[in-house]
C-alpha positions in Angstrom: 76.0 -35.3 67.3 74.5 -32.4 69.4 73.3 -31.8 72.6 69.8 -32.9 71.8 70.7 -35.8 70.4 70.9 -34.6 66.5 74.1 -36.7 64.7 76.1 -33.8 62.9 76.5 -35.3 59.4 78.4 -31.7 58.1 81.2 -33.4 56.4 79.9 -36.8 56.2 77.4 -37.0 53.8 78.7 -36.8 50.5 82.2 -37.5 51.8 84.3 -40.1 49.6 83.2 -43.4 51.0 80.6 -42.4 53.4 77.1 -43.6 53.5 73.8 -41.6 52.1 71.9 -39.1 54.3 73.3 -38.9 57.9 75.2 -42.3 57.8 78.9 -42.5 57.9 79.4 -45.3 56.1 77.1 -47.6 53.8 77.9 -50.5 56.2 75.8 -48.7 58.8 73.3 -47.4 57.1 72.6 -51.7 55.5 73.3 -52.6 59.3 70.3 -49.8 60.5 68.3 -51.0 57.4 68.2 -54.7 58.7 67.5 -53.7 62.3 64.8 -51.5 61.2 63.2 -54.2 58.9 63.2 -56.7 61.9 61.9 -54.1 64.3 59.0 -53.7 61.8 58.3 -57.3 61.7 58.1 -57.4 65.5 56.0 -54.4 65.6 53.9 -55.9 62.9 53.2 -59.0 64.6 53.0 -57.4 68.0 50.1 -55.2 66.7 48.4 -57.6 65.4 48.2 -59.2 68.4 47.0 -56.0 70.2 44.5 -55.0 68.0 43.1 -58.7 68.9 43.0 -58.0 72.3 41.9 -54.9 72.2 39.2 -55.7 69.9 40.4 -53.0 67.1 40.7 -53.5 63.2 43.5 -56.3 62.4 44.4 -53.4 60.1 45.0 -50.7 62.4 47.3 -53.3 64.5 49.3 -53.7 61.1 49.5 -49.7 60.1 50.6 -48.8 63.9 53.4 -51.7 63.6 54.6 -50.1 60.1 54.6 -46.9 61.4 56.4 -47.6 65.0 59.3 -50.3 63.0 60.6 -47.7 60.9 61.8 -45.4 63.2 64.8 -47.2 64.0 66.3 -45.7 60.9 66.4 -42.7 62.7 68.4 -43.9 65.5 71.9 -42.3 64.6 70.3 -38.9 63.6 67.9 -38.5 66.4 68.4 -41.4 69.1 65.8 -39.2 71.9 63.1 -39.7 69.3 63.6 -43.3 68.9 63.3 -43.7 72.6 60.4 -41.7 73.3 58.5 -43.2 70.6 59.5 -46.7 71.8 58.0 -45.6 75.5 55.1 -44.1 73.9 54.0 -47.6 72.4 54.7 -49.2 75.4 51.2 -49.5 76.6 50.6 -51.4 73.6 53.4 -54.0 73.9 55.0 -53.0 71.0 58.9 -52.2 70.1 60.9 -54.6 72.5 63.7 -54.4 69.6 63.4 -51.0 69.5 63.3 -49.8 73.2 66.8 -51.8 73.3 68.4 -50.5 70.5 67.1 -46.7 70.9 68.8 -47.4 74.8 71.7 -48.3 73.6 72.2 -46.0 70.9 71.1 -43.1 73.0 73.7 -44.1 75.8 76.4 -44.5 73.0 75.7 -40.9 71.7 76.9 -37.6 72.8 73.7 -36.8 74.4 74.0 -35.3 77.7 74.2 -38.3 80.6 71.0 -36.4 82.2 68.9 -37.0 79.1 69.8 -40.6 79.0 69.4 -41.3 82.8 65.7 -39.5 82.5 64.8 -41.4 79.3 65.9 -44.6 80.8 64.0 -44.2 83.9 60.5 -43.2 82.1 61.6 -46.7 80.0 61.7 -48.6 83.5 58.9 -47.0 84.8 56.6 -47.5 81.7 57.7 -51.2 81.4 57.2 -51.7 85.1 53.7 -50.3 85.2 52.5 -52.5 81.8 54.4 -55.3 83.4 52.8 -55.0 86.6 49.0 -54.7 85.2 49.6 -57.4 82.6 50.6 -60.0 85.6 48.0 -58.9 87.8 45.3 -59.5 85.0 47.0 -63.3 84.1 47.4 -64.3 87.9 43.7 -63.2 88.6 42.8 -65.2 85.2 44.4 -68.5 86.7 42.2 -69.6 90.1 44.7 -72.7 90.8 47.8 -69.9 90.9 48.2 -67.7 93.8 51.7 -66.5 94.3 52.9 -64.4 97.3 52.1 -60.6 97.2 55.6 -59.5 96.6 56.2 -62.2 93.6 54.5 -59.5 90.6 56.2 -56.4 92.0 59.6 -58.6 91.7 59.2 -59.9 88.4 58.1 -56.6 86.9 61.2 -54.8 88.3 63.4 -57.6 87.2 61.7 -57.5 83.8 61.8 -53.6 83.4 66.0 -53.8 84.6 66.5 -56.7 82.4 64.9 -54.8 79.1 66.9 -51.3 80.5 69.9 -51.6 82.1 72.1 -54.1 79.7 71.5 -52.0 76.7 72.1 -48.9 78.5 75.4 -50.0 80.5 76.5 -51.2 77.1 75.9 -48.2 75.6 77.8 -46.3 78.2 80.9 -48.3 78.0 80.7 -48.3 74.0 80.3 -44.4 74.2 83.0 -43.7 76.3 85.4 -46.0 74.6 84.9 -44.4 71.3 85.6 -41.1 72.8 89.0 -42.3 74.1 90.0 -43.6 70.8 88.8 -40.0 69.2 91.0 -38.5 72.3 93.8 -40.3 71.4 93.5 -39.8 67.9 93.0 -36.3 68.0 96.3 -36.3 70.8 98.2 -38.3 68.0 97.4 -35.9 65.0 98.4 -33.2 67.5 101.5 -34.6 68.7 102.3 -35.5 64.9 101.8 -31.8 63.9 104.0 -30.7 66.8 106.6 -33.0 65.5 106.1 -31.5 61.5 106.6 -28.0 63.3 109.7 -29.1 65.5 111.2 -30.6 62.1 110.7 -27.6 60.4 112.3 -25.5 63.0 114.8 -27.8 63.3 115.7 -27.6 59.7 115.4 -24.0 60.0 117.9 -23.8 62.6 120.2 -26.1 60.9 120.0 -24.0 57.8 120.5 -20.9 60.1 123.5 -22.7 61.6 125.1 -23.6 58.2 124.6 -20.1 57.1 126.1 -18.6 59.9 129.2 -20.8 59.3 129.7 -20.5 56.0 130.0 -16.9 56.7 132.0 -17.3 59.7 134.5 -19.4 58.0 134.7 -16.7 54.9 135.2 -14.5 57.2 138.2 -16.3 58.8 139.8 -17.1 55.6 139.3 -13.1 54.4 141.1 -11.6 57.3 143.8 -14.4 57.1 144.6 -14.8 53.6 143.5 -10.9 52.3 145.4 -9.3 54.5 149.2 -11.3 53.7 148.1 -11.1 50.1 148.0 -7.7 49.9 151.4 -7.5 51.5 152.9 -9.7 48.8 151.3 -6.9 46.5 152.7 -3.9 48.3 156.1 -5.7 48.2 156.1 -6.9 44.5 155.1 -3.3 43.6 158.2 -1.9 45.2 160.1 -4.7 43.6 159.1 -3.4 40.3 160.3 0.1 41.2 163.4 -0.7 42.4 164.6 -3.5 40.1 166.5 -2.0 38.0 167.7 0.9 40.3 168.7 -1.0 43.5 169.1 -4.8 42.4 170.3 -5.7 46.5 167.3 -4.1 47.5 165.2 -5.5 45.0 166.4 -9.2 46.0 165.4 -8.4 49.4 161.8 -7.8 48.6 161.6 -11.1 46.2 162.9 -12.7 49.5 159.8 -11.3 51.3 157.3 -11.6 48.7 158.8 -15.6 48.4 158.3 -15.8 52.0 154.6 -14.4 52.2 153.2 -16.4 49.5 154.7 -19.4 51.4 153.0 -18.5 54.5 149.8 -17.3 52.7 150.0 -21.0 51.1 150.6 -22.7 54.4 147.8 -21.0 56.2 145.5 -21.7 53.7 146.0 -25.2 53.6 145.9 -25.8 57.0 142.3 -24.0 56.9 141.1 -26.4 54.3 142.6 -29.3 56.1 140.6 -27.9 59.4 137.1 -27.8 56.9 137.9 -31.7 55.5 136.0 -34.3 56.8 136.4 -38.2 57.0 139.8 -39.6 57.5 142.9 -38.9 55.5 142.3 -35.1 55.5 146.1 -34.0 55.6 149.0 -34.9 57.4 149.8 -32.1 59.4 146.5 -31.1 60.6 143.9 -33.5 62.3 140.3 -33.6 60.9 137.8 -31.4 62.7 134.3 -30.1 62.0 135.0 -27.2 64.5 134.9 -23.9 62.8 136.1 -22.4 65.8 139.7 -23.5 65.1 140.2 -22.0 62.1 141.5 -18.9 64.5 143.8 -21.1 66.0 145.2 -22.5 63.1 145.6 -19.6 61.4 147.5 -17.9 64.2 149.7 -20.5 64.9 150.9 -20.8 61.4 151.3 -17.0 61.0 153.3 -17.0 64.3 155.2 -20.3 63.5 156.4 -18.5 59.5 156.9 -15.0 61.0 159.2 -13.4 58.2 161.9 -11.8 60.0 162.6 -7.8 59.7 165.7 -7.2 57.5 168.0 -4.7 58.5 166.9 -1.9 55.7 163.2 -2.7 57.0 164.0 -1.6 60.5 165.2 1.4 59.3 162.2 2.1 57.3 160.0 1.3 60.4 162.3 3.3 62.4 161.7 6.4 59.7 157.8 5.5 59.7 157.5 5.8 63.4 158.1 4.6 67.0 155.6 1.8 68.7 154.6 3.1 71.8 154.0 0.9 75.0 153.5 1.7 78.3 155.4 4.8 77.4 158.4 2.7 76.5 159.6 2.7 72.9 160.1 -0.6 71.2 158.7 -2.5 74.1 156.1 -4.2 72.1 158.4 -4.8 69.3 160.3 -6.6 71.7 158.1 -9.2 73.2 157.1 -9.5 69.6 160.3 -10.6 68.2 160.6 -12.7 71.3 157.4 -14.6 70.7 156.5 -13.9 74.4 152.5 -13.5 75.6 151.0 -10.2 76.2 151.4 -8.7 80.0 151.0 -11.2 82.4 148.9 -13.4 79.8 150.0 -17.0 78.9 149.2 -18.0 75.3 148.3 -21.6 75.3 149.0 -23.8 72.1 147.0 -23.4 69.2 145.3 -20.2 70.7 143.7 -17.6 68.4 145.8 -14.2 67.7 146.0 -12.2 70.8 146.8 -8.5 71.5 150.4 -9.3 71.7 150.3 -10.0 67.8 149.1 -6.6 66.9 152.6 -5.4 67.2 153.4 -7.9 64.3 151.1 -6.5 62.3 152.3 -3.3 62.8 155.7 -4.2 61.7 155.1 -6.1 58.4 153.0 -3.1 57.4 155.8 -1.1 57.9 158.2 -3.2 56.4 156.1 -2.9 53.4 156.9 0.6 53.5 154.0 2.1 55.1 154.4 4.4 58.0 152.4 3.2 61.0 152.2 4.4 64.4 151.1 2.1 67.3 150.4 3.7 70.9 149.0 1.8 73.8 147.1 3.8 76.5 146.1 2.0 79.9 147.5 -0.6 81.9 147.7 -4.2 79.5 145.9 -7.2 80.8 144.2 -10.1 79.9 141.0 -10.5 78.0 139.0 -13.6 76.6 140.2 -15.1 73.7 137.2 -13.9 71.4 137.9 -10.4 72.6 141.7 -10.3 71.8 141.0 -12.1 68.6 138.3 -9.4 67.5 140.5 -6.9 68.0 143.2 -8.3 66.4 141.3 -8.8 63.6 140.0 -5.1 63.3 143.7 -4.2 63.4 144.3 -6.4 60.7 141.4 -5.7 58.4 142.1 -1.7 58.8 145.7 -2.1 57.6 144.5 -4.0 54.8 142.0 -1.8 53.7 145.1 1.2 53.8 147.5 -1.1 51.7 144.7 -1.5 49.2 143.0 1.9 49.1 145.6 4.6 50.5 149.2 3.4 49.2 151.5 5.9 50.9 149.3 7.3 53.9 150.6 7.7 57.3 148.3 5.2 59.9 147.7 5.6 63.6 146.8 2.7 65.6 145.5 3.6 69.2 144.8 0.7 71.5 143.3 1.6 74.9 142.7 -0.5 77.8 139.5 1.3 79.9 137.3 -0.2 82.6 135.3 -2.9 81.6 136.1 -2.7 77.9 139.3 -2.4 75.2 139.0 -0.2 72.6 140.9 0.3 69.1 141.5 3.0 66.4 143.0 2.5 62.8 143.0 5.9 61.5 145.0 6.6 58.2 145.4 10.3 56.5 145.3 10.4 52.6 146.9 8.8 50.0 150.3 10.8 49.0 150.9 12.0 45.5 152.6 9.9 43.3 152.1 6.7 45.5 151.5 4.0 43.1 147.8 2.3 43.6 148.4 -1.4 44.4 145.6 -2.4 42.4 144.1 -4.7 44.8 140.6 -5.8 44.3 138.1 -5.1 46.8 134.9 -7.1 47.3 133.8 -5.0 50.5 133.7 -7.8 52.7 136.2 -6.2 55.2 133.9 -3.7 56.8 131.1 -5.8 56.9 133.3 -8.9 58.7 134.8 -6.3 61.3 131.4 -5.1 62.5 129.8 -8.6 62.5 132.9 -9.6 65.0 132.3 -6.4 67.2 128.4 -6.5 67.2 128.7 -10.4 67.9 130.5 -9.7 71.2 128.0 -6.4 72.4 130.4 -3.9 71.2 130.1 -1.1 68.8 131.7 -0.3 65.6 132.1 2.6 63.5 133.9 3.5 60.5 134.0 6.4 58.0 136.0 8.9 56.1 137.4 11.3 58.2 137.5 15.7 57.1 141.0 15.6 56.2 140.3 12.9 53.1 141.5 9.8 55.0 139.5 6.9 56.8 138.8 5.6 60.4 137.9 2.6 61.7 136.8 2.4 65.6 135.7 -0.2 67.5 135.1 -0.6 71.3 134.6 -4.4 72.7 133.1 -5.2 76.5 135.7 -6.7 78.5 133.2 -9.5 79.6 132.3 -10.4 76.3 131.9 -14.3 75.7 134.5 -15.6 73.7 
């Protein structure tokens, strides 16, 4: 309904279940038709009486009643028109039902309150004037009835208020209640839409989290298993090369391959145990739904099943190059062999790989016949678990790529402790001529995984070929990165 009292029928007329024309339902139309018939009958009777009193033709009173009574059909569409018509026929004392229903509809509609007050006041004044004039004529015609002077005004005011105030007050109440219900319904619809949006966003976040965890789990399994399997393949190739020439060395290499295979199976079994849900997931690992435990489990198994270096592997390592830590060759190897923590950093049980385990990676690669040199710059200090695990995984994956794509190449691993950050660089030269290709497949996920790890902590990752024909992997991780 508009500000002038015209109800907006858009979206109602012709709608499924809607009523004809401006009615919202057939029930409303039937009610208005019944009220219009009753109003017409009343106006016709009162029109006949008015015509007789005014000495007019009876037909004129009937026609007036037939014209005024049906106006009530327009009360939902034009309530102001209905009230104005009822005020206009007040001198003829027509349309009592028309005025009452019209004032109720006007008060219940969305018409501005100033129009409601104005028209209600006009109706009261018109009723008051006509009642005073009518009662004065009646009192004057009765000689034996002499009421006090205030009797006629009091009765007139009371009659005007009785015919006007109840429908207006009831209409105001019904209109306020209707608007409250509509407001609550709109608010409920708004809340439902918001809940649907929140549910969709929650589903999107859950899907995003699932994808992130899948990627994270795949990255952990790739880093842990691929490195050890690549070493197995390298040792197997060496075993094939010396099987007939040096049976004793072939036997040792076969033992190393078996040990590494068992380590890989153990690590894979431990990680799969972490991923299981429900009871009875595994005897050695408690069931957990935290993918973060993958790092800790892999590191724990790796340290528990460390393959001891044979005498020949130690000689090969010495030929490949020295390990430099704080200017003392062999210092890192000594701490690694003893299982000690990094400088001043105690390792808690079940914690992930740390910088102290980098020397172990170098020793394993050297045992496989790769010439690896490790150098550490700056004063070693404790970092967050996430930082140390990321640096460890970068070195691990870089060495794995050397075994896959550059067999026989010399490798240099540089670890630098700087102010506010830790930097690592793994650079290998070109593959030696005549070196047998290990034939390891590559899925292209290694560099992607390293970049995701480093950038996830706010660091910088760069990789690419060198001018000498080798490959270089560099990463800088902030010291204060969240773990």
